[in-house]
N, C-alpha and C positions, 0 to 999 in steps of 0.2 A: 361504444360500438353504434355502427347505423345498419340498420337492415331494412333494403328496398321493401316495399308494399307489396310488391307483384311476385316476390321471392316466396313468399307465405304462401302460395297458392298452389305451391307444389308439395306441401303439406297437409296444408287441408283449406274449406274453402271460404272464401272470405269476401264471394264476390259484390255479397248485398250487405257490406258492413264498410262503412267509411272510415278512411286511415283516423280522424279526427274521433269517431268513439272509438278506436282500438286505442287511441295514444291514450286518451280521456281514462280508459279501464284499465289497461294494464300502469299506468301512473295509481289508480287509487287500489288494486287488487297485488300488484308484482314487486315490478322495478318501476322509477322513476323514468318518465318516456314522454320526447317531445316529438314534435312532427314539423320536418326541414322536406323541402324541394328541391330537387338536384336540378340547377338550373342554370341560364347563361341569356343573356342578350346575345343573339344571332341572327341574322338574315341575308338571306342570297349566299349560304353557305350551303353546297353541295356533295356528293357521292360524284366521284368521275374515274375514270381510267385511262391510263397511260398507253397512247396507241402510237407514240413518235417517240423516240427520242436523241437530237443532236446537240455535240459540244457547241459554244458559246464559239462564235469566231474569233473575238478578241482577245476574252478572261477563261484561263483554263478551268479554274474553280467553280465556274459556271454551266450546269444543263440548259438546252430548251426540250421544253417536254411539249407533249400536243398533248389536252386530257379531252376526252371524249366525257360529254356531259348532259348526251341525247341530243334528239331532234338535231341529229346532222351537225350538231357543233360545236367544234372542237377547237377551243381559245390554247392559245401561245403562251405558257409560263414559262419562267427563269427559276432556278432554282438551286442551290448550293449543296444537296443533297445528293452527293453522285451515288448513291446508294441501291438508285430507282432503277426499274427495270420494265419493260416494255409489259406490261399485264397488270399491272400493279394495280391493287385501288387505292384512292387517295382519299380526300379529303378538300375541300377546293373551294377559297372563298371569291366571288367572284368578282368584278370591278365593282364599286359603288355598294360591298357589303357591309355588313357590322358583326364583327366577334365581339364581344365584351366592349373596352376602351379605343377598341380600332378601325378605324375607317377603312376599307379596302379602295385603292384607286388603280390605274395601270401608271405603270412604271417604266421608266427606259431604262437600259441596262450598256451602257455604252452602242447605241442602236438600235436595240434589239427592247421591243415594248411586251413585257408582259402582263397579260390580258387576267391579273388576278392572281393571287397566294396558297401554295400548297402548306397546310397548317399540323404544326405538332399537336400531341397529346395536352404537354404545355400552354399552349394557346388557344387552344381550347376549354383550358381549365380544368382536366381532366386528370393532370398530374401535376406537381408542385414543380419539377421540369423534369426533360425528355431530350432526347437525341434524335434530329433526323425528322423526317416528314410521318406522318401515320400512316401507316400502311394496312389495309384489307387484303385478306387474300378469299375473300368468300366471292363466288358469282352474282353479284346483284346489278341490280339496273342502275344504269348513270342517270342523271340528274334526279334522285330519291335526295328528297332533305336530310342535313346532317343530324339535323335537331333529333327527328326522331329514331334514326339511325344509330345514336350513339347514346342513347337513353338517358337523353334532356327530358326534366318533365314528370319524372318517377316521387313519387313521393317516399322520403326516408324515414324509418320511424328510429329515433339516436336515443339510446336506452344507456341510463347510467345501473351499473349492478354492483350490488351488494359483495361483498368480499367473500361470502360465503354462498353463492349464487351464479357460480362456475358455469354452473349448465344451462344459464341462460345466453352465454357466451357463441351464439349460435343461431340460425334460424330454426332449427330443429327446434332447440328448446326455447325460443321464445314461441315457435309454433305453437306445443305442447302447454304451454299457460295459457294462449290464445284460445286455443280447442274447450277448455276446461271455463274459461271464462264466459265465452260465450255457447257453450253446450254444442259442441262441432265435433266432428268424427275428425281422426287423427289419420292420416295417409303417411305407411312406414313407406311404400316405393318398393320400385324392384330389388331384391338383395342380388347380389354380385359374390359372386366365394370362390377363394383361390386356396387350394388346401398346400399344406406342406409338400416340396420335392427338392429332389437332388438336395444338397447342402450348402449351407453359408456358415461357418464359422464365429458364432456369435458367442459371448463369455459377458454373466454378469457377473462384479467382481464388487457389486454393492448394493446391500438390501433396499438401499433408496431409491433402486430401477426394479419396481414389481413386475414390467411385464418389456419385453422389448421384439421388434416382426422387422427383419429386413426382406427385402424384395432385391431381385438382379433381373434388372431389363437392359438387354442388349441389342445394338443397332438398330437408334435409335435416332430422329432428326430433330435437331434444338431450330424450333424458328418462332416467330410471332404464333400468340394462341389466337384458338377460333375467335369473332368479334363477339359471340354471349359469353363466353370465360369472360373475356376481359369489360369489357360490361357490367354484369354482376362485381366486378375489383372495382372499376371504376365508381358505381353506385356505393360501395363501403369506403371508397378514397383510400384505399389500395392501388398501389403503382406495379404496372403491367411488367415481368419481368421478361421471361419468356416460356415457352409452352407447358416447360417442364413445373418450373418455380410456379409459376398462375395456378397447376394444378393443386396444387399443395395447398397454397395459399385460399383458392377459391371451397376446397372440403373441409380447410381450417374455420372458413365462415358459414359455410352448409351445415357443418356436422359437427364442429366444436373441436374437433381432434386435429391438434397442429401435426405436420410430417415437416421429413426434412432430405430432401434428394445429396446423393455426393456424389460429384465422378469417380466414378468406381476406377477408374484408370489413374487415378492417384495415389488410391490405397494400397498400403503394405501390406498381405495379412488380414486376418482376421479384427472381428469388431470386438473390443472391448468395453465394459458399461465398467468404470471405476471414480474412483476420488484423485485428483490431481496430485500432482507430486513437487513438494514447493522447490518453485525457480522453475519450472517450465510456464513454456510464453506460447502463446495461439497470434495470429493475424485471422480478427475477425472480420468477419463480412464491411463491414464499416469502416476495412481498411486501419483499423487502431490496433497496435501490439497493445496484450494485456496478461500481465504478471499473473498466474495464478495461482491457489492455495487450498490445502486441503478441505475446505469450504464448496469448493467448487466440482461437482461432478461433471466429468467430459466422458466424448462417447472418442474412442484413439483406437486408432490399427497398430499395428506390433512396433512402429518406430515414435510417433507422437499422435497429440490429441486431435482431433479432426474439427471437433465442436464443445461446445459448452452445454452441456446435455440440458435441454426444456429452457435455454435461453439464446443461443445466436452460433450459426456455422463457421467453422475456418474459408478464409478466402483461399487459400491454398486448394483448399478439395469444391469448391463452386461450379456448378454446373454451368459451362461457358458456353459459345454458341459450336463449340468445335467437338463436344463431347458425343461419345458415341454409347457408352456404357454408364445405368446409372447404378448407383444402392438406394432403394427408397427405404425411409425409416418410422417407423411408426412405434411409439413408448408412450410409457407411464411410468410418474417420475413421484415421488413423494412432495407433495406441494410447498411444506415446511423446508427441503433441501433446496429448492427450485428460488422459494423466495429470499432463503439466506445468501447464495450465490449470487443469484442480482442484484442482492444490494450491496454485495463485497466488492459487483465491478462497477457498479451503477450503471448499469445495463436494462431498460425495460423494452421487451418486443413482443407483436403481436402474441408469439408463443410461450416467453413466460409468463404475460398477463394471464391466461390461461390453463398451463403448469401450475402457478400459485395456486388457484381456486378449484384445482382438482379436476380434472377430466375422466369420462366413459373409460373406465378400465376394460369392460368387455365391447366397445366399440373399439378399442386399435385395431382388433383384426376385422372387424366390416367397413371399417372408414376407411382403412390401408386398403381393402381391395377394390374400393368406389375409385380408390385415385389412380391404381395399377391398370383398372377398366380405359379409366379415360385417358391416359398417359398411351395404351398401345391405339387410344382408337385415334388422338390428336400426333401423337408422337413417331407413330409405328414400332417397331424393334419384337422383340420376344422373350416372356419371361422365362426365364432361364432356372431361378432358383427362389424356393421361399421357405425365409427358416423364422419360427414364432416360438418365443423363449418366454415361458409364460408358468415359474416358477411354484405360487400357491393360486390356483384360480380362485376365483372371486366366488362367494357363497352368500345368498344374500340373508341380509339377518332381520328375524321376525320381532313383530312388535306389537303387541296386542291393546288396544284402544279401548275401555271400556266405558259403556254409557253414563256410568255416576263420575269417572271424572272428566268426561267431556261436559255433563251438567254442570260441575264445577266451576270449570274453565268459562264457559258460553252464558251460563244462565238459563238455559235451556234445555230440553231434552234431545239427542243426537238423532235424524233420519237417517238410518244406516244404507236406505237405498240412493238418498243423494248424495250425501259423505262417500257413498262406495263410487259412484257414477263420476265423483269430481276426482276421485284418486284415480280411479280408472282411466279418466282420459290425461289426466297427469302423466300417464306412462308409470301408475305406483301400482302393481297388484294387489289383491286384497281378496279378504274372503267376509261375507258378513255372518255373524255366527251370533246367539240366542242373546247377549248379554253385552257384545259390542262387534267391533272391526278388528280381525287380525290383518297385519299388513307386513310384505315381503318387499324391504328396501331393494328397489334397482338400482346396479352400480350406477348411474349416471347422477344418482342421489345420494349416494352413501356421504357425501361430504357432509352432509346438513341437514339430514335426516339421520337422530341418533335416541332420540323418547320417543313417551308417546304425546307429550306437549307438542312435538313438531311436527307430527301429525293432525294435532286439533289445528296448527298456527295454519297450515297444507287447507284445511278445510275451510277455517273463518276467514279467510284471505278472499278466497274464491267465492266464496257464500255472497261475502259484502259485511265490513264490519260495521256499516251501519244498520245492517238487521240485526245486527244484536240488540233485544230490549234492555232497555235501562230499568235498574233498578236503585230502590232507594239504599242508601246505606244504612244496614244496622248491626254495625257495630258501631259502638261510642266513640268520637272522633275528639282527639285531645290538640285544642289548638297552639299556635307555635306564642310563648309568653315573648311577645317582643314589646318595643317601650313605643308605647300610643302615642305618647308625647312628642313623641321625634316628627311621627307624619305629622300632628298635627302645626306644628313648627314650618313644616313643608310646603301645606294645604297654605297657612296663612301668608306664608313671604311668595310664594307662585299666585295667589289672591291679589297681591299685591303688584302685580307686575313682575317680579324678577324672576330671573332664568337658573335653574340648579346646574351644577356643576359635576362631577364624581371626578374628581382625578387620583393618581398612583399616593398610596402611603410612603414609598423609598422618594430618597429627595438627595442633593449633591447638598454644599452648603453652600455654595455663592454667592445666593441669593439671601442668606441668612447673615453674610457677615455682608452682606451689604447695606440688610435694614438694623443691622447693627444688635440684632436678636437673640437668644441664645440659642447655640447651636445644638443641631442634635447628635444625644450621647448614646445612643444605641445602633451601633453599626451590625450590617449587614454579612453574614461570615460568607457565602456566595450569592455575591449580587448579580443580577441576569443583565445588568448593565453596569460596568465604573462610573458613571457618572451616578448612580440611582445608589448608592450603600450606606445611606443612613436611613432612620424611622422617623418620619416628618413629628415636629414638637408644636407647627404652628400651621395653620390654613392660609395665610398671607401669603407663604411663598407662590404656593399655588395658584391662588388667585391671582397674583397677581402677571404671574405668567402667563393664566391664561386671558387676561385680560391687556397685554401685549401680541398676543397671537391673534385679537380680534384688532386690537389696530392695524396691524398690518394686512388684516384683508380687509381697510377700508372701513371698519364697522368701530365708529367714535362716540356712541352711545349705547351704555350697557348698565344692567342691573345683574346682580351677580350672586349664588350665594351656596356653600358647602356644607352638608351636614357629614361631620367625619369624624374619624378616629387621632387624635394626636401618640403621641409616645412616649414616656420617658423610661426612668429607670426603677420608676415607682410605681409604673402602671399602664395602659392605657385610659382615656380619656375624651367622654364624646364632646366634640367642638361643633361652634357654630362659627361663619366665616363670613362675611358680606362686603360687597364693593360695590361703589356708584359711582357712574363717572359720564358727563355730558349731561343730552336731553332728556328731564323726563319726559316732556312732551315738546314736539318740533313747531304747534303752531294752535296759539301762539306760543311761541319759543320757550319754554321754563325749565330751567338749570338743575339737578341733583344740589340739596345743598347738605349741612352737617346736620341739619335740621331731621334733614329726612330720614339720614342714617338712624340716630339717634331715637327719633320715632318708632321704627320698624326695631330696634332691639327695648323697646320701653313695652311695644305690644306681643314681644315674644315675652316678658316675663309677666303681664296681664294673663298672656295665655296662661301661665302658671297657676296663676294666681298670686303674684308675688311685686312688689313694688324696689326697685333700686331703688338706691342714693349715690349721689355723686361721688367721687374720690377724685384726687390729686394724681394723674400718671406725669411721667418724665420720658415719655419713650421718645427717642432722638429721630425717629423714622417721621414722625405725629409734627404739623403743623405744631410750634409752640402755643400760636393763642389758641387754635381750635382743635383741641383735643380735651377729652374726659373721660374718668374711669370709672364703672359701674360698682356696686361697692351691696351687698349684702346681707345686712348685719353687719359682721365685722371680717367679715371674705370677702377678697376681691374675684369678682365675679364673669370678669370683662371690661372691652373700651371702646372708646368710635371716636374720630376724628378724619381730619385733614390729612393725606401722603403728604409728608416734605414736600415744597415746592424745591431745592435745589435739589434732592432723592428724585421724583420725577422727572425735572431737566437731565440725570444722569440715568435714567432707565430710558429718557426719550418716551413718554409719555403727553401725551397735547391733549391739555385740560385738567380740571381739578380733578382729585380721585381722591374719594374718601372708603375709607377702610375701619372695619370690626370686628370685633369675638366677643364669643360669649361661651362660659365655662358651663354648657347644658349638664354635665353629670353632677354638679355640684350645686342645685338650684331643685331645691325637693318641692314638690308641686302641691301648692296649698289647697283652701277650700276657696272656689270662686262660686261668688252669689250672683242672684240673677239683679238688678239695679235698675228696677222701672225709669220709664221716659217721664218725665212733666209735658203736660197737653197746655200750659201757660206758655207767653210768650217771653222770650229774654229781652230783659236790659243790659247792652256792650257799653262799656269803660272802657277808655287808653289813661294809662297812667306812665309818666317817663317821671325814672326818677335818675340821683347822682347819687351813687356810692362810691367807695373806695375803689381802684382801679382793681385789685387784685381779691377779690372779694368774688366766691364763686357765683352765678345766676340761682344755680341750682338750687343753693341755699333760699334763694329768696324766694325760690318759686315753692318749694316743702315749705317754707314759713306762710305764706300766704293761703295754700290748701290748708295747715292747717288751721290756722284761725278761723277761716268764713266756712270751712267743711261742707256740707250739703248746700250753703246757698249763693257756692260756686260751681259751675258746672264747667266752665274752663279756663286755665291759664296760658297765657301763650305768649312768646316774646317774641316781638316783630323786626325791632331794632337793637341794637349795639353802636354808643358812640363816642372816641374816643379825642375830641378836638380839643383846640385850646381855651376855647370859650366855656368848656365844663371846668378848667382847673385841672393843675397838675397831680395829678398822682389820682385822677378821678375819670370816671367812666358813664357815661347814661345810658340807662337802660330804659323800654320803653314796653309794658306789659298793654295788651290787650285782657280783661276779664267780664268772664259772660254771666251772667245773673240767672238763676232761674227757679223759683220756687214751683214746691210741689201743692202748696193750698190754696197759691192765689196767682195775680198779673201784679206782680212786684213794680211797685211804684217809686217816680224818680224820687222821691226824699227817702225811703227803703235802701236804694240802691248806694245814692249819695254821704248818706249813716254809715254804711259799710264803707265804703269808700274812704270816707274819713277816720274812723277805725282804723283800719289798713295801715294808711301814714302813719299816724300816731305809733302803732306798733313798729312799725317799721324803721321811723325813724328812732326810737329808743331800743331797739335791740340791733339795729345795722348802721346809725347814724344814716340811715337816707332822708333823702331831703329831697323834694320835689322842684324838680325842674323849671 
């Protein structure tokens, strides 16, 4: 809802408060509010009066109008609006004027030069669409700027109201909260009263209508609304229709009470408020025919429904330019019934939006009377009958708020005087007693204030939640028992430059079939999407799909991981999945390798305090020569390798893709011990061995570590060669050995002795020989 800032001054004094301050404080203490400005790019646009009209000599659909714009200047303008009359006020864009994206210039129409352009409300940006030239019938001075005249430059408060605060859907309601927040007095304004007179046949046949008031006004003249009403509607984003309809919208925006006017000459007999009958149909004001059900509450005459109560009227009974008699309706309907009715028909209007959130049942008469007065003032006519059907009048509910309960919620004693002032400015009557405050809930807040805690909320939000003193918790808190190790895994991988992904646990089977891995067996009974009907058994499909998505976004370098659960019929299990692709560094360029992936998985093992052993795997989706299994004692815990080039090509993945998984649930955390650093320099030796081609390099590494123990700081493979010069069925493996002692600087002789011992042991155990 949009509220013009200047309109607030009708209810309270805001001349010394900036719109920015009001928007900020409302957001903090009441409703979310943003500040916008009704503005348009406009220059050279003025108000003028039509002083002469002539038909175009050769084009029958055009008129030539002389427009007085002041100072004796009366430009001639060609227009297609044949409803213009001498004396009409219009908005004229002079030659070289600018209106939004339009630049106005002189234009010739079959020999007649038009010296400007008459503008419609749509062309001025005041309405989404409009017909004909904007006409103003007030007596104004020609030549004045249209920018100020039409209400441009006005600050608007745009509020987002929660479902329980229907009282805020009006200028009046917003002003109440502003009075309470800024300590201002609320101005009720002049009261207008029309009592029941004569008779209108009104029957309430459904208990979801709590009050219905009708007024019959005869002899009216339907025309354009006064400019001051239209300006308010435009500022609130509402289209101007005619003076009668505009007044119903004006009162709704100002006071929050939706109203509706029927052309009384289209009605047959009296008014009945009832449930719709099955099969009944109605042509709505949106020119769409709807079939009604018993969910719909309707306003009907003796023959037919004439409106869907609280939602929308019928096009057959709408006020037109020829209407002379109207029945003006004001009512209160049960919010839940209007909500259901609106939902069933898929129609939401400004009226239903307010009725769904509850309107002020006591305001039905007060705001109805205001609308009657405005219609009599602007459309003329005579009020001939008023009838108010109010079966069960509203009785204010009394709620007592004790000082002790306030203290339990707010953490401080209640200042009864301050609390009473806040409630009074909110329009909530109250009485301060010795041990608390007795509150009488007014009708405009009966929907959302039901208990004493609601009163506490009103006081606290207006005071400001930032004023509540903070306190240290006195109750013992029990932390959630989570697996700290999983967070440590995430932190480790993020520190190595990997990005975590979070994907759905629901999968299809296509990627599983393509990878040749076991298909998911746990099927979802009612999947949200048919293509996601299974619970995943692996993280690899999700990682590969994310990789494909990134590649389509022209990201060819990625390091991804996911820590998540997989599901089988035996239960669920925590799993780690890693995918590396492209370059780990661009300058100088350095590609990811299988050893980068293996190193990450081994580091995760070290995080748990365990060391993995290598194992043989035969997954067809991995490169036959770049794959390794990971084992912990006798249990398989994971694998690492390069995605098969043939499979990568079928998936249109560009470059080498390295993937791996680790079963975190089966890894039991060991005891991690601190290992000190040696302060002495290392000695490095490179060693190239020729071994059997089928021998796993991991077994050589494990043997080297076990043999050299603490003397060896690091062993790394930096080359594997399988050329013909090393022999058929053989391969060359090159290791880099880093020796370091904790006792002193190691000599070359000691290092050479260790290497010789190592070579002899490898030759004896694996048949290895130096290359």
